[in-house]
C-alpha positions as a printed NumPy array, in Angstrom:
array([[  0.   ,   0.   ,   0.   ],
       [  1.154,   3.526,  -0.738],
       [  1.831,   6.061,   1.984],
       [ -1.349,   6.887,   3.836],
       [ -1.017,  10.607,   3.054],
       [ -2.031,   9.769,  -0.545],
       [ -5.445,   8.748,   0.805],
       [ -8.462,  10.61 ,   2.162],
       [-10.77 ,   9.498,   4.948],
       [-14.397,   8.923,   4.089],
       [-15.341,  12.328,   5.517],
       [-12.617,  14.116,   3.53 ],
       [-13.442,  12.193,   0.349],
       [-17.168,  12.884,   0.683],
       [-16.453,  16.588,   1.085],
       [-14.109,  16.501,  -1.927],
       [-16.877,  14.98 ,  -4.083],
       [-19.706,  17.011,  -2.577],
       [-21.699,  14.001,  -1.387],
       [-22.569,  12.524,   1.992],
       [-20.346,   9.893,   3.615],
       [-23.213,   7.384,   3.322],
       [-23.4  ,   7.947,  -0.441],
       [-19.67 ,   7.363,  -0.702],
       [-19.951,   4.174,   1.391],
       [-22.624,   2.91 ,  -1.018],
       [-20.57 ,   3.799,  -4.095],
       [-17.535,   2.022,  -2.644],
       [-19.567,  -1.054,  -1.723],
       [-21.148,  -1.139,  -5.203],
       [-17.761,  -0.783,  -6.916],
       [-18.533,   2.588,  -8.506],
       [-15.446,   4.095,  -6.891],
       [-12.302,   2.282,  -5.675],
       [-12.184,   1.909,  -1.91 ],
       [ -9.258,   0.785,   0.214],
       [ -8.923,  -0.139,   3.875],
       [ -6.435,   1.18 ,   6.401],
       [ -4.336,  -1.857,   7.348],
       [ -4.093,  -0.738,  10.986],
       [ -7.768,  -0.149,  11.764],
       [ -9.854,  -1.193,   8.728],
       [-11.258,   2.295,   8.082],
       [-12.28 ,   3.135,   4.527],
       [ -9.771,   5.177,   2.547],
       [-10.017,   6.739,  -0.89 ],
       [ -7.067,   7.632,  -3.107],
       [ -7.223,  11.268,  -4.23 ],
       [ -6.251,  10.317,  -7.794],
       [ -9.184,   7.854,  -7.934],
       [-11.569,  10.586,  -6.791],
       [-10.252,  13.027,  -9.398],
       [-10.614,  10.378, -12.111],
       [-14.178,   9.64 , -10.953],
       [-15.06 ,  13.341, -11.194],
       [-13.598,  13.608, -14.697],
       [-15.497,  10.548, -15.896],
       [-18.837,  11.61 , -14.448],
       [-18.733,  15.341, -15.116],
       [-20.361,  16.693, -18.255],
       [-19.348,  19.976, -19.826],
       [-22.057,  22.602, -19.476],
       [-22.653,  22.749, -23.241],
       [-23.623,  19.05 , -23.26 ],
       [-26.161,  19.673, -20.504],
       [-27.748,  22.499, -22.526],
       [-27.972,  20.29 , -25.639],
       [-29.806,  17.58 , -23.694],
       [-32.645,  19.96 , -22.692]])
């Protein structure tokens, strides 16, 4: 496992994505976003690079949103 400073806690990751921690727990459980566990205590951890990639893949440019209306 990489250094732990490359990871965010569930609260930090949820804030980064703008969702609730429960939503992030569900997404991790469902495999929508990669989730890791702290080897010392088993807490959920999320790699910042995975979160950034998730945002890029799910975000739509504003001009695509206008076209869909």
